N, C-alpha and C positions, 0 to 999 in steps of 0.2 A: 428716593422719598420725595414726593413734590412738598416743596416747601410752602405751599397753601394750605396743606391738611393740617388742622388742627386735632392733636390727639390731648389725652388726657394730661394734668401736671400733677395730679393726685389717683390715689386707688386706695380702694379698701379692700385688703387682702385677706381678711380673716376675721372671725369666724364663724361658721354656721351655727344657729340658735342662740347667738348671743347679741340681739338687737340691731343686726346692722340692716334690715328692712327698715326699722323706724329712722335711725339715723339716715339713711337714703333719702328717705321721705323729708327728713328736718333740712337737709343738705340742698334739697329740691326749691325747698320755699326760700332760701336765700337768693337775693334779686343778683349779687354777684356770682352764683355760682350756677353752673351747668353741670346737670349731671345727665350721662346715657339713658334715653328712653326707654331702654332695656335694661332691666335690673339683672345683675348677673350673668352678662354676654359669655363671661368664661373664655373669652378668646384667648388670651395670655397664658391659658394651661392648657392649650391644644397642641398636642405633639405635631408640628408640621412634618415630621417623617413618616407620619402614623397613615397606613391606608384608608380611605375613608369608607370602604366598605366595612371596616373593624369599628367605625366609631359607632358607640351606642345614641340610637336614636333620640332625638328629643320629642315631649308629649306636641300632639299636634298644634296646641294652640299658643305656644311658644314659636320665638322665632330662632334659629340655627345661624349663629355668627361663626362662619368657618372659614372666611377670608379676610384678607387684610381691607378688601374694599367694602366688605360689608362691615366690617369695625369701623373704618374712616365715615361710612354713611352714619352711623349713631352720633357723630359729631357735626354735623351738616349743619345743624341748628344752632350752633354758637355764635353769637355777635361779638357783643364788647364785655362779657363775663370773666373775671380775672382768675378763678379757678372753675378746671375741667376735671371731671372725674367721672369713676362707674365703679361701683361694688359689685366684685364677685368674691366671697368670701372662702371660696376654695382654692383660691391662689397658695395660700400659705400652706394646705396640706399637699399641694401639689408643686412644691417648690423647685424640684430639680428642673420643670418646663419653664414654672412661672419666671423663675428668676432670669432663665436664658431669655426670655422673649422679652421680658422688662427691660433688661439690659439692652436689648436690640433696637426696641422701638421709642422708648422712653426712660432713659437711663439716669435723669435727674428728677423722677417723677418722687413727689412725697407720697409714702406707704403708711396706712394706717391699720392698725389692727385692733379688735375689740373682744377682749377674751373672757370668758365665762368658766367659772370652776368647772375642770374638765369633766368632772362626776354628773354633774347637772346638766351639763351640753351633753354630755352621752345619754344622758337618759330622755332628754327633750328629742334629740335625734332619733332615738328608739320610739317614740311615741308618734314622730311624724311619719316615720315608717308603718306604723299601725293605721294612722289616720290616711294615708297616701294608698294603702292597701299595694304596698312595695314587698311582693314576696312574701314567705312567711318568716318575719323577723324572730332570731332566736334571743331568748333573756340574755340580759346583760353578763349574767354570770356564767351563761354557757359558752357566749363569744369570748369571755377571757379566756376559758379554760379550752376551747377546741382551736380558737382563731388568734387571739393574743393580738398582736399588731397588724395582723393581715385581716382584721375587721374592718371593714370601712366606716364604721361607727366609730370604733375606738381609736383607730388610727389617728383623725382630725385632733384630738386631745393632747397630742403631744406637742404642746406651743412651744416648750424651750427648744427641742431637737429642731424643730422646722425654723423658727425665728432666727436661730443660731446662724444657719445659712445665709439668711436676707442680710444680718448685722456682718458676715463676712464680705459679702457682694457690694452693699451698699454703704454710704457715709451715715454715722449714726445719728446726724441731724435731717437725715431724709426719713428716719423710722419713728412714730410715735405709736405708742401702746395705752391702750385704757382696758381700763376692766368693766366689765358687764354691770357689778353692783354700782359704780359711779352713776351709768345711766339709769339704775333704777332710784337712785336715793337722790341724784340731784341733774337731772337731764339737761337743765338750761346750763349748768355749770360746764358740764361735759362739752356743751355744744359751742359753747364762748372759746374753749380750749380748742376745738377741731378747726372752727373758724380762723383762731390765730395762727393756729399751723399753717393751713393751706391759703392763709394771706387773703383775708378778706374782712370786712367790717365786724368784729366781734361782739358789737353791741347789738346787732341785730337779733331779735328775740322770736324765734319759731315757735308754733303751737306744737308743744311737747304734750297736751293731752290725750292725743290719740296713740295709743301703742299698737305696733302689727304684731302680727303673727302670732296672736295669743294661742296658747296649748289647748287644743280640743281633741276629742276622741268620737268616734262615731256611734250612734246609738243602734244603728243597725247594720252589723259588719256584712252581711249579705249584699245590702243593697249599696253599702259602700264600695264592696268589690266590683261590684257591676258599673257603677257609675265612674271608677277609676281604671278598671283594666279592659284592654281588648277583648271583647266575647262577641258571639253571633246576636245575643239579644239585645246589646248597645249597639251594634253596627246597624242591624235591621231598622230602630227605632229611630239611631240619627238618619237613616238613609230617607225613611218615610218625614221625618220632620223638616228635612232639608230640602225637600220637594215643596214645601209647603212656606217655609221661613227662610231668610238669610241665613248664613251659617254663624253669625256672630251672635243672633240670637238664640240658636239653637245651643250655642257654647254657654250663654249667659244664663240659659235656662239649666243647663245642666250644672252649673257653679252654683245656683240659688238651692238646686235639690240637694248638692252636698252640703251646703252651709247650714241647710233645715234638718240635715241628720248628723248634725255636730253638735255635741255638748261638752261645757265646761266642768259640769257637774260629774261626769263618771270619771275623771283623772285621778288614778290611784296614787300615791305617794312612793317615793324610791324607798324601799326596804331598808331599814338600818345596815341589815346583813350585806345587801348586795351595794350600798354607798360605801361601806367598808371596804370591800373587795375591790371597789373603783378608785379608792381612795391610795390602797397600797399599790395599786397596779399603775397610777399616776405619781406616785410620792417621788421618785428619783428626780422624774422629768420637772415636777413643780421645783424641786429645790434647783435644779438647773436654770429654769425660768427665773425663779426670785433672784439669782446670781446676775443672771444676765439682763433683766431690766430694772436691776434695784430696788424691787419693792418687796414688801413685807406681805408673803403668801400664806403664812403660816393659819389663817383662817380657813384656807383650801383644805389643811391636812386633819380636819376635825369632825 
């Protein structure tokens, strides 16, 4: 490895739907912090032995980071920043590969995990699949019955199991775990702790008034599917528009339409019955996590 290459000295490893986009943005504000310009490069969760033909394609507007050279390019803009980082919140759930890759490329990196009540996290993930028209998501109750831990949505909530492997492979002082409710209740205080952990000026005050990834659902599901999925109408429309306008303007227009078709008012609450099913599903792992990080998580069990 070229000694001149600057790689991250900290990583946000988890989890999705727990405020990691907001924290990524707050970290970007700090003058002593450099964040990868691509959020969620996911390079360290990529199996180096997997055939490229078997790798799931990324959306056309996202950049695939599938080589070490491309990963290094993300950090070419580093100047005199003290902390260099990236946020790929799927690293924790993909621990077998992620741990191996982190130990190979940056064994001394500090690792940050933001954890949310797994029942709420699963429901937020489920809503995201509806919003982004990803397949036809089964209800969470049905996923518990038919797929269990094999469900991609439910699997991500086994924090105790996943984090235990990180604690086995890294020094305890390399890992810092925060709770999503801390971000909600005292975002400035949480950021001070993160700044302190990664070794930058903790007195810096980021603008935490803006929240990212606010949950929304489509007003019209037919239009939503047309805008999100590959289909003949979208393909033809895009072809015509791209012959008239630059590609980035066409993509911006599609994003504007998707935003206009989303509403926060239609979001139903997680039913009491489904919440209880999820709590029981995760109960053993929550107790394991509670012991692992020495935090009282009893409020997650009610």
